C-alpha positions, -999 to 999 in steps of 0.1 A, spaced: 834 575 -92 847 540 -90 837 513 -66 858 482 -62 853 453 -38 871 421 -32 841 397 -29 860 367 -14 878 388 12 845 405 21 828 371 25 856 359 48 851 391 69 814 385 71 819 349 83 846 359 107 827 389 123 790 382 116 785 356 144 800 379 170 778 408 158 747 386 160 756 374 195 760 410 206 727 420 190 709 392 209 726 364 229 720 331 212 717 344 177 751 331 168 738 295 171 701 296 164 671 318 158 651 310 190 617 327 189 625 347 157 599 337 130 616 354 100 650 368 90 647 397 66 682 402 53 701 426 30 704 406 -2 735 413 -24 745 377 -30 728 343 -28 761 327 -19 765 351 10 730 344 23 737 307 21 770 310 38 758 331 68 727 309 72 750 278 74 776 295 96 749 305 121 730 272 120 698 290 110 671 272 91 671 283 55 633 282 54 631 311 79 652 334 57 629 355 35 646 358 1 637 380 -29 671 381 -46 659 356 -72 630 379 -82 644 414 -76 681 410 -80 705 431 -59 685 462 -51 711 475 -27 697 494 2 661 487 -8 665 449 -3 654 449 34 622 471 30 613 453 -3 617 419 13 597 430 44 569 442 21 570 409 1 567 389 34 538 409 46 518 410 13 524 373 7 509 365 42 541 348 54 547 375 80 518 378 104 510 402 132 529 392 163 558 376 144 592 384 157 615 395 129 653 399 126 662 426 100 699 425 92 722 442 68 758 447 57 774 477 40 804 482 18 836 485 37 822 462 60 796 473 84 768 453 101 734 465 112 705 446 127 673 450 147 647 427 162 611 438 161 576 424 166 554 430 136 
């Protein structure tokens, strides 16, 4: 098996289509977080996290990041980051969370929940 990805082209696609996806997920997400306390993202690349945060105008301090400690743990990044946020006490009962991910090829997924 062989996997090959053009990282720069994928990043361009994320920045081109990500804001529209977020807007369809919840109106207003393409320009701010509103009442969402924390973003729990898929974490394959720190550069990608920074780029999407900047492109959407989201405050970086509301993006939970574990990439620096865990590395790219592929599909486990969202549940592991959610767990880290809860066990550290950052995520509290009643907080509204945005879980968002991307997949190879390029697919987007997201959900908003109240913890």
